[in-house]
N, C-alpha and C positions, 0 to 999 in steps of 0.2 A: 242216252244214258252215259255213253263214253265221253261225250263232250263235257258233261257236268262234272264227271270225276276229274278230268284234266284241269278244269277251272278251279276245283277245290284244292287240288295239289299245288297249283301255282299260287293260289292265295295263301295257303299255309306256308309255302317257302318264303314269300315276302314277309310274313309275320316273324318268322325265325330270324331273317336277316336284319329286320328292324330292331328286334329285341337285342341282338348281339351288338348292334351299333349303339344302342342306348346304354348297355352295360359298359361299353368302352368309354363313353363320355363320362359316365358316373365314376368309373375308376380313375380317369384322368383328373376329374374335379376333386376326388378324395385325395389324390397325391398332391395336387396343387394346394389344397387346404392344409394338408398334413405338414408340409415343409415349413411355412411360417409359424404354425402352432408349435412345432418341435423347437424352432429357434427361440420363440418367446418363452416356452417352458424351460428350456435350458438356461436362459438368462435368469429367469425367476428362481430356478433351483440353485444356481451358483450364487445368486445374491443372498438367498436364504442361508446357504451353507456358510458363506463368508461374513454373515452378519456379526458385527462387533469386532471384526478384524480390521485394523487400520491399513489403508493403502499407503505404502511407503514409496516415495519417489525422490528424485534429486534433479531439480531443474537446472542445476549448475554442473551437470555431468560433463566433464571435459574442460570446464572453466576453473577460475580461481587457482591457477597453477603458476607459481608455487603458492601453497596455502600458508596462512598465518597460523602458527602453532601456539599452544598454551604456554610453552616455555618462552616464546618471544613476547607474549603479552605480559607475563609475569616479570620479565626483565625490564620491559618498558614501564610497567607500573612502579617498579622500584626506582627507576631513574627519575620519573616525574614526582614521586613522593619525596625525593631528596630536595626539591625546590623549597626554599625557606618560606615562600609566599603561599605554598599549598598546604591545606589542612587535611584533605582527604582526596584519594584518587579512586575512581571506579572505571574499569575497562570491561567491555563485553563485546562479543562478536555475534551480531544478529544477521543470519544468512550471509549476505555479501557486504555488510556494512560494519566497519570497526568504529565503535562509539566510545569516546573517552570523555569522562566528566571530571573536572577539576574544581573542587570546592575550595575557594580562596579564603584566607584568614580575614577577619573583620577589619583589621588595621591597614589593609592594603588600599592605597588611594586609587581613585578612578583613573587617573592618568597613567597608572602603572599596568593597567590591564592589557593594553595593546602590546607593549613590549613583552609581557608575560605570555600572551597568546602566541606571539612570534617565536619566542624561545621554546615554548612547548611544542609547536609545530616542527621546528628544527630538530628537536629531540626525537620526535616520532619518525620523521623521514630519515634520520640518521640510523635508527634501529631497523626501520622498514622502508627502504628506498622507494620514493614515489614512482620512479620509472619502472620499478619491478612489481610493486604491489598495488599501486593506485593509478595505473595507466594501462589501457588495453594493449595486449600483445597480439597483433593480427586479429584473428577472429575469436580469441580467448577473452572472455569477460573477466575483469579484475574487480578489486574491492573499491568501495566508497569509504571516505573518511569523514567523521563528524567529531569535532572537538568543541566542547562547551566549557567555558570558564565563568564562574559565577560566585557571588558571595552568599546567596540563599536561593532555595529552590523556587520560591514564589514571592510575589510582592507582599510586604507587610506594612500596614499603615504606620507612618511615622519613622520608618527606617529606609535608608537608601538601598535601592535594589539595582544591582549591576549584573548584567548577563551578556556575555559575548559568545558568539557562535561562529565556528569555522566549518565550512563545507568544501570538500574536495571530491567531486564526482570523478569517476574513472575517465570521463570524456573531457574534463576541464584541464586546461594547461596550468592554471594558477588557482589557488584556493580563494574562496569568497568569505570575507570576514564581515560580520554584521553585529552591531550593538542592538540586540533585540529588546533590551529594557528601555531604550530611548525611542519615543514616538517620532515618526517622521513628520506628523502634523499634530502638534501638541493641543491645538484647539479642538480638533476632532476627538482626540484621545480623552481629553477632560470631559467633553460632552457625553461620550459613551460611558465613561466611569460614573458620571452623575446619573445617567439613565439606569445603569445597572444597580446603583445604590438604591434608587427609588423602587425598582422591581424587587430587590431583596427585602425592602421594608413593606412590600405589598401595596405600594402606592402607584398611582398612575403618573404618567409624565406630567411635569409641572406645566400648567397652562401658560401659553405665551400671551403676554399682554399686548393688546393691539393699541397702537398710538393713533389717536384721532387725526384724520386727514385735515389739513388746513383748508379752510374755505377760501376760495378765490373770489374776490369782490366782483360783482357784476357791474358792468359799465352801462350807465343809462344812455339810451339813445335819445338824441334831441328830437 
């Protein structure tokens, strides 16, 4: 009888130890699950609370120094507006790019656009020196410059369309001037305009007529 009692006590002791070990495992698993659930819940809660509130940031923090001011742009606009060839001047600053649009009077000839573009650029860099505002200073990112000189905003059938564009990236030593209204390949440009005109009319591309191949005479063998 004594031996049976001892075996029963030992068996019960093993069961108690096993249950405690199981509870410890369950507690650890609960903690491990609770940590990511808490993080996800906190993110969702903060996202819900901040819903509708814009996130404001500045990716040019520490750059664009010195900055172009509204007073400088207004002064530059007055100087460019004083050109007798210019009808209207628009200047705006979009993030890190200074964009200047010069609407030229209709009576200005095509050959006068390049000198006008150069004169306008010289006026800009006189008011805003290129080595200060349009050239990187060490690790500081500076402004880009875009200067557009044109007689109309878009091409109009039957009217001469002239559009010159000057680009001076902060990494460029000299500006790039292009006449964007003149096609580099006139044949390709005419074909694209013709195809676009057909699409505007709801027609398919005009069929290409195939020229019959010339028959080569067969030589009779003796």
